[in-house]
C-alpha positions as CSV (number, residue, x, y, z in Angstrom):
1,M,24.1,-44.7,-0.6
2,T,23.0,-41.2,0.3
3,V,26.6,-39.9,1.6
4,R,28.0,-41.6,-1.9
5,L,25.7,-39.7,-3.8
6,L,26.3,-36.5,-2.3
7,A,30.0,-37.2,-3.0
8,L,29.3,-37.5,-6.7
9,A,27.7,-34.4,-6.8
10,V,30.3,-32.5,-5.3
11,A,33.0,-33.9,-7.5
12,A,30.6,-33.0,-10.4
13,L,30.2,-29.3,-9.2
14,A,33.8,-29.1,-8.7
15,A,34.5,-30.4,-12.4
16,L,32.2,-28.1,-13.6
17,A,33.7,-24.9,-12.0
18,A,37.4,-26.4,-13.1
19,A,35.8,-26.3,-16.6
20,A,34.0,-22.8,-16.5
21,P,36.8,-20.3,-16.2
22,A,34.5,-17.5,-17.3
23,R,33.0,-17.6,-13.7
24,A,36.1,-17.1,-12.2
25,A,34.9,-14.0,-10.9
26,A,32.2,-15.2,-8.9
27,P,34.3,-16.6,-5.9
28,V,36.0,-12.8,-5.7
29,V,32.6,-11.1,-5.3
30,A,31.4,-13.6,-2.8
31,A,34.8,-13.2,-0.9
32,S,34.4,-9.5,-0.8
33,L,31.2,-10.2,1.2
34,R,32.7,-11.7,3.7
35,P,34.1,-9.5,6.7
36,P,37.9,-9.0,6.0
37,A,40.8,-10.5,8.0
38,L,42.7,-8.0,9.8
39,S,45.9,-7.4,11.7
40,A,44.6,-4.4,13.6
41,P,43.3,-5.3,17.1
42,A,40.7,-2.6,16.9
43,A,39.0,-1.2,14.0
44,I,35.8,0.1,12.7
45,L,34.2,0.8,9.2
46,V,30.9,3.4,8.9
47,E,28.8,4.4,6.0
48,P,27.7,7.6,6.9
49,A,25.2,8.1,4.3
50,T,22.8,5.5,6.3
51,G,24.5,5.6,9.7
52,D,25.3,2.1,9.3
53,V,28.3,0.2,11.1
54,V,29.4,-2.3,8.6
55,Y,32.3,-3.6,10.8
56,A,33.7,-3.4,13.8
57,R,36.3,-5.1,16.2
58,R,36.9,-3.8,19.7
59,A,35.6,-0.5,18.4
60,A,34.9,0.8,22.1
61,Q,38.3,-0.2,23.4
62,R,40.1,2.6,24.8
63,R,43.7,2.9,23.1
64,P,46.6,5.5,22.5
65,I,45.7,7.2,19.2
66,A,49.1,9.1,18.2
67,S,48.8,11.8,15.8
68,T,45.2,11.4,15.2
69,T,45.0,13.4,18.4
70,K,45.4,16.2,15.8
71,L,42.1,15.9,14.2
72,M,41.1,17.5,17.5
73,T,43.7,20.3,17.1
74,A,42.4,21.2,13.6
75,L,39.0,21.1,14.4
76,L,39.3,23.6,17.4
77,L,41.5,26.0,15.1
78,L,38.7,26.2,12.1
79,E,36.1,26.9,14.8
80,H,38.4,29.5,16.5
81,R,40.0,31.0,13.9
82,R,39.8,32.2,10.1
83,L,41.8,30.7,7.1
84,T,43.2,34.0,6.7
85,D,44.3,34.8,10.3
86,H,48.1,33.9,11.2
87,V,49.4,31.9,13.8
88,T,52.8,32.7,15.1
89,A,54.7,29.5,15.6
90,V,56.5,28.9,19.0
91,P,59.9,27.3,20.0
92,Y,59.5,23.5,19.7
93,S,62.2,21.0,20.2
94,G,61.0,17.5,19.0
95,A,62.7,14.4,19.5
96,P,64.6,12.9,16.1
97,A,62.0,10.5,15.0
98,E,59.0,13.4,15.6
99,S,57.3,14.8,12.5
100,I,57.7,18.7,12.2
101,A,57.3,21.3,9.4
102,G,60.7,23.0,10.5
103,L,59.1,26.1,12.2
104,R,61.1,28.6,13.6
105,G,60.1,30.5,17.1
106,G,58.1,33.7,15.9
107,E,57.3,32.9,12.0
108,R,54.2,33.6,11.3
109,L,51.8,31.2,8.8
110,S,48.5,31.4,7.9
111,V,45.6,29.3,9.6
112,A,45.3,27.5,6.4
113,D,48.9,26.7,5.8
114,M,49.0,25.7,9.5
115,L,46.2,23.3,9.1
116,R,48.1,22.0,5.9
117,A,51.1,21.2,8.1
118,L,49.0,19.8,10.7
119,L,47.0,17.4,8.6
120,L,49.3,16.3,5.7
121,A,52.8,16.2,7.5
122,S,51.7,15.4,10.8
123,A,53.8,18.9,12.1
124,N,54.1,18.6,15.9
125,D,55.6,22.1,15.6
126,A,52.4,23.2,14.2
127,A,50.4,21.5,16.7
128,A,52.3,23.3,19.5
129,A,51.8,26.8,18.0
130,I,48.0,26.3,17.4
131,A,47.6,25.2,21.2
132,V,49.4,28.4,22.1
133,N,47.5,30.6,19.6
134,V,43.8,29.6,20.2
135,G,44.1,28.7,24.1
136,G,46.5,31.1,25.2
137,S,48.9,28.1,27.0
138,E,49.2,24.3,25.9
139,R,47.6,23.4,29.2
140,R,44.3,25.5,28.6
141,F,44.1,24.3,25.1
142,V,43.9,20.8,26.0
143,R,40.8,21.7,28.6
144,M,39.3,22.9,25.3
145,M,40.0,19.7,23.4
146,N,38.4,17.7,26.4
147,A,35.7,20.0,26.4
148,R,34.9,19.8,22.8
149,A,35.1,16.2,23.1
150,R,32.6,15.7,25.5
151,S,30.4,18.3,23.8
152,A,30.9,16.4,20.7
153,G,29.8,12.9,22.3
154,L,33.2,11.2,22.3
155,R,32.7,9.4,25.9
156,N,35.8,7.3,25.4
157,T,38.0,10.2,24.8
158,H,40.6,12.2,26.8
159,Y,43.6,14.3,25.4
160,A,46.7,15.1,27.5
161,N,48.4,17.1,24.6
162,P,47.4,18.7,21.1
163,I,50.0,16.3,19.6
164,G,49.6,13.0,20.4
165,L,52.6,11.9,22.3
166,D,52.3,8.7,24.2
167,S,50.6,9.2,27.4
168,G,48.1,7.3,29.8
169,Q,45.6,10.2,29.8
170,N,45.6,10.5,25.8
171,Y,43.4,7.8,24.3
172,S,40.3,7.3,22.4
173,T,38.5,4.4,20.3
174,A,37.9,3.8,16.9
175,T,34.2,4.6,17.1
176,D,34.9,8.1,18.7
177,L,37.8,8.4,15.9
178,V,35.5,8.1,13.0
179,K,32.8,10.1,14.9
180,L,35.8,13.1,15.0
181,A,36.5,12.6,11.3
182,L,33.1,13.3,10.1
183,L,32.8,15.9,12.2
184,L,35.9,17.9,11.1
185,R,34.8,16.5,7.4
186,R,32.0,18.7,7.6
187,N,34.6,21.7,6.7
188,G,35.4,22.0,3.4
189,F,38.7,23.4,3.5
190,A,39.6,20.4,5.7
191,R,38.3,18.0,3.3
192,R,39.9,19.4,0.2
193,V,43.4,19.4,2.2
194,M,43.2,15.8,3.4
195,D,42.3,14.7,-0.2
196,R,45.8,16.0,-1.4
197,P,49.2,14.2,-1.8
198,K,51.1,17.1,-1.0
199,A,50.8,20.8,-0.4
200,V,53.0,24.3,-1.0
201,L,53.1,26.6,1.8
202,H,53.8,30.0,0.8
203,S,53.5,31.7,4.2
204,G,56.1,32.0,6.6
205,A,59.9,32.2,6.4
206,H,60.1,30.6,3.1
207,V,58.5,28.6,1.0
208,R,57.8,25.0,2.0
209,V,56.3,21.8,-0.1
210,L,55.0,19.0,2.3
211,E,54.1,15.5,1.7
212,N,50.8,13.9,3.0
213,R,51.9,11.1,5.3
214,N,48.4,9.2,4.2
215,T,50.0,7.8,1.2
216,L,47.0,5.8,0.3
217,V,45.2,9.4,-1.0
218,A,48.3,9.6,-3.8
219,H,47.8,6.0,-5.0
220,V,44.3,5.3,-4.5
221,P,41.7,7.2,-6.7
222,W,38.7,7.0,-4.4
223,M,40.5,7.4,-0.9
224,N,40.1,11.1,0.0
225,G,41.8,11.3,3.7
226,V,41.8,11.5,6.8
227,K,44.7,11.1,9.1
228,T,47.7,8.8,10.3
229,G,49.5,8.1,13.6
230,H,52.4,6.2,15.1
231,T,54.3,6.2,18.0
232,A,55.6,2.7,20.0
233,A,52.8,2.8,22.2
234,A,49.8,3.4,19.5
235,G,51.5,1.1,16.6
236,Y,50.3,2.3,13.4
237,I,47.1,4.3,12.9
238,L,44.9,5.3,10.0
239,V,41.6,7.1,10.1
240,G,40.6,6.6,6.6
241,S,37.8,8.3,4.4
242,A,37.0,7.2,0.7
243,S,34.0,7.6,-1.6
244,R,33.3,5.5,-4.7
245,G,30.2,5.8,-7.2
246,G,28.4,8.2,-4.7
247,I,29.2,5.9,-1.8
248,P,31.3,7.2,1.2
249,L,32.9,5.2,3.8
250,V,34.9,6.2,6.8
251,S,37.1,3.7,8.9
252,A,39.6,3.5,11.7
253,V,42.1,0.9,12.2
254,L,44.3,1.3,15.5
255,G,47.5,-0.6,16.5
256,T,48.2,-2.1,13.3
257,P,52.1,-3.3,13.2
258,S,53.5,-1.2,10.3
259,E,52.8,1.1,7.7
260,G,52.1,-1.8,5.2
261,A,49.7,-3.2,7.2
262,R,47.6,-0.5,8.3
263,N,47.2,0.3,4.5
264,A,46.2,-3.3,3.9
265,D,43.8,-3.3,6.7
266,T,42.2,-0.1,5.5
267,L,41.6,-1.2,2.0
268,A,40.2,-4.1,3.0
269,L,37.7,-2.4,4.8
270,M,36.7,0.1,1.9
271,R,36.3,-2.7,-0.5
272,Y,34.3,-4.7,2.2
273,G,31.9,-1.5,2.3
274,F,31.6,-0.7,-1.4
275,A,30.7,-4.3,-2.0
276,R,27.9,-4.0,0.4
277,Y,26.1,-0.8,-0.7
278,A,24.6,0.9,-4.2
279,R,23.3,4.1,-5.1
280,A,19.9,4.3,-6.3
281,T,18.1,6.9,-7.9
282,P,14.3,6.8,-6.7
283,L,13.6,10.1,-8.3
284,V,14.5,12.1,-11.1
285,A,13.9,16.1,-12.0
286,G,11.6,16.4,-14.6
287,R,9.9,13.1,-14.3
288,T,6.5,12.3,-13.9
289,A,5.4,11.5,-10.1
290,A,1.7,12.2,-10.5
291,T,-1.3,13.6,-12.5
292,L,-3.7,15.7,-11.5
293,P,-7.1,17.0,-12.6
294,V,-7.4,20.8,-13.5
295,D,-10.6,23.0,-13.0
296,G,-13.0,20.2,-14.0
297,R,-11.2,19.5,-17.4
298,S,-10.7,16.4,-19.4
299,A,-6.7,16.5,-19.7
300,R,-4.9,16.4,-16.4
301,A,-1.5,18.2,-15.3
302,R,1.6,16.4,-14.9
303,I,3.4,16.9,-11.3
304,V,7.4,16.3,-11.6
305,A,9.9,16.2,-9.2
306,L,11.9,19.6,-8.7
307,H,15.4,18.0,-8.0
308,T,16.8,14.3,-8.6
309,V,17.3,12.3,-5.4
310,R,20.0,10.0,-5.3
311,V,20.2,7.6,-2.1
312,V,22.6,5.1,-0.6
313,I,21.6,1.5,0.2
314,R,22.2,-1.5,0.9
315,R,22.4,-3.8,-1.8
316,G,19.0,-5.5,-2.3
317,E,17.2,-3.1,0.0
318,R,13.8,-1.5,-1.3
319,L,12.9,1.9,-1.0
320,R,9.5,3.9,-1.0
321,T,8.2,6.9,-2.3
322,R,5.6,8.7,-0.4
323,L,3.8,11.8,-2.4
324,T,2.2,14.4,0.5
325,G,0.4,17.5,0.4
326,L,-1.0,17.4,-3.3
327,P,-4.7,18.8,-3.8
328,R,-7.7,17.1,-4.9
329,Q,-7.4,19.6,-8.3
330,L,-5.5,22.4,-9.6
331,T,-7.2,25.7,-10.6
332,G,-5.1,28.0,-13.0
333,P,-3.7,30.0,-13.6
334,L,-0.1,28.9,-12.3
335,A,3.1,29.3,-13.9
336,A,5.2,26.0,-14.5
337,G,7.3,25.2,-11.7
338,T,4.9,26.1,-9.0
339,R,5.2,24.4,-5.8
340,V,2.2,21.8,-4.9
341,G,3.2,18.9,-3.0
342,V,6.6,16.9,-1.7
343,A,7.7,13.7,-2.5
344,D,9.4,11.6,0.3
345,V,12.2,8.7,0.0
346,I,11.6,6.6,2.8
347,R,14.2,3.6,4.0
348,G,13.0,1.4,6.4
349,G,10.4,3.4,7.8
350,R,12.4,6.9,7.7
351,V,12.6,9.5,5.3
352,V,16.0,10.0,4.0
353,A,15.5,12.6,1.3
354,S,12.9,14.8,0.0
355,T,12.3,17.1,-3.1
356,P,9.4,19.6,-3.8
357,L,6.9,18.4,-6.6
358,V,6.1,20.8,-8.9
359,T,3.8,21.7,-12.0
360,A,5.5,20.5,-15.4
361,A,3.6,23.1,-17.4
362,A,2.2,26.4,-17.0
363,I,-1.9,26.1,-16.4
364,A,-4.0,28.8,-17.7
365,Q,-7.0,30.2,-16.2
366,A,-10.1,28.1,-16.8
367,S,-12.6,29.7,-19.5
368,F,-16.1,30.4,-18.5
369,W,-17.4,27.1,-20.0
370,Q,-14.7,25.3,-18.3
371,R,-15.3,27.0,-15.0
372,N,-18.9,26.1,-15.6
373,A,-19.4,22.8,-17.3
374,W,-23.2,22.7,-16.5
375,A,-23.5,25.9,-18.9
376,G,-22.6,24.2,-22.2
377,P,-25.5,21.3,-21.9
378,T,-27.8,23.8,-20.2
379,L,-27.4,26.2,-23.0
380,G,-27.6,23.8,-25.9
381,L,-31.0,22.8,-24.0
382,L,-32.4,26.0,-24.1
383,V,-31.3,26.6,-27.6
384,V,-33.1,23.3,-28.5
385,C,-36.1,24.3,-26.8
386,G,-36.2,27.5,-28.3
387,I,-35.9,26.1,-31.7
388,G,-38.6,23.9,-31.2
389,A,-40.8,26.4,-29.7
390,A,-40.2,28.8,-32.5
391,L,-40.9,25.9,-35.1
392,A,-44.2,25.2,-33.1
393,A,-45.1,28.3,-33.3
394,T,-44.3,28.9,-36.7
395,L,-46.5,25.8,-37.6
396,R,-49.6,27.2,-35.6
397,A,-49.3,30.5,-37.4
398,G,-49.2,28.7,-40.9
399,R,-52.5,26.7,-39.7
400,W,-54.2,29.7,-38.4
401,R,-53.3,31.5,-41.6
402,R,-54.7,28.8,-44.0
403,A,-57.5,28.2,-41.9
404,G,-58.3,31.9,-41.8
405,R,-58.3,31.8,-46.1
406,R,-60.5,28.8,-46.1
407,G,-62.9,30.6,-44.0
408,H,-62.6,33.6,-46.0
409,R,-63.6,31.4,-49.4
410,S,-66.4,29.8,-47.7
411,K,-68.2,33.0,-46.9
412,P,-71.8,33.6,-49.3
413,A,-71.3,36.5,-51.7
């Protein structure tokens, strides 16, 4: 009987679902909260604002990384040269399938243009020129790459060349590639370059127009980087970055079978991440956070947040606001905007954002009566007592005068 009732309930629910097309979006939302099915044998998705690893599959597995090697080449160039410096191209003979910018030996390009060629077109000839310019030779530059990987905590990364050509000693992991991408994205110029579908290079022997090999940047509005890679051994790789509604995400997919699979895996990860996070605004500039007494006055002063604070949270997660440093009362004069404390936003027991607390309006210096609240009642009492004493004295004087007149009339003639 119980089984039959259960079957009838399931059938009824199915009928209701079929009869309610307006609710068809619900399964889509539920599906977006399930981990995506990927073709990549190794992948990771990170939400940088919280530091959460949202998804991971063999994220610590060492694999060939192809041209995502150039993320480290770009980082070293930015750390050792100015954008306005120039790099001289070196003779480079690449295989027919290699990506190059067509640089000629002796041609001079600005560091900015070399980075555009390196990060957008994934130009191997640009990587070779950068290695010689920064390291003095490719061998010394590779030593610099490995030293920088160690200092950045990339424990499962090793470089054999500045380009990403297949080698048993040129490898990394999905985890390390995301760490490196986040490090490179601290540089504003690098972020802007990686977020462009193409770039025009004006330095060098002639003007060049280079396309971004990360095609998602051109076709998906919220995709903004980072770097592709492909070799026969590595398969198709994409270290991706995206931002939507103030929520940043960085991913890596390694070893996918095609460019289409690489892009599909990346977009599936990003959508999965966006469905799991939201952006909260726990503090708004100018909004009252507290009120404080002022010099014993009856009115209280408004204390407000100086800055608006926005925080990325997991959906359904609660934030806590803590006010610290506030005095028991305020003493004027104080200008509007005077700092009197701090508001901390706490997520999961950790402070994730802060803003000063300031006075909303100016506070004038207290008058004598406001500073000495006892004076008014005391003076009033004294006045009343004085008036009473004066009246009593007047009354006594009047009685004495009347008594004197009566006594004068009663004396014999």
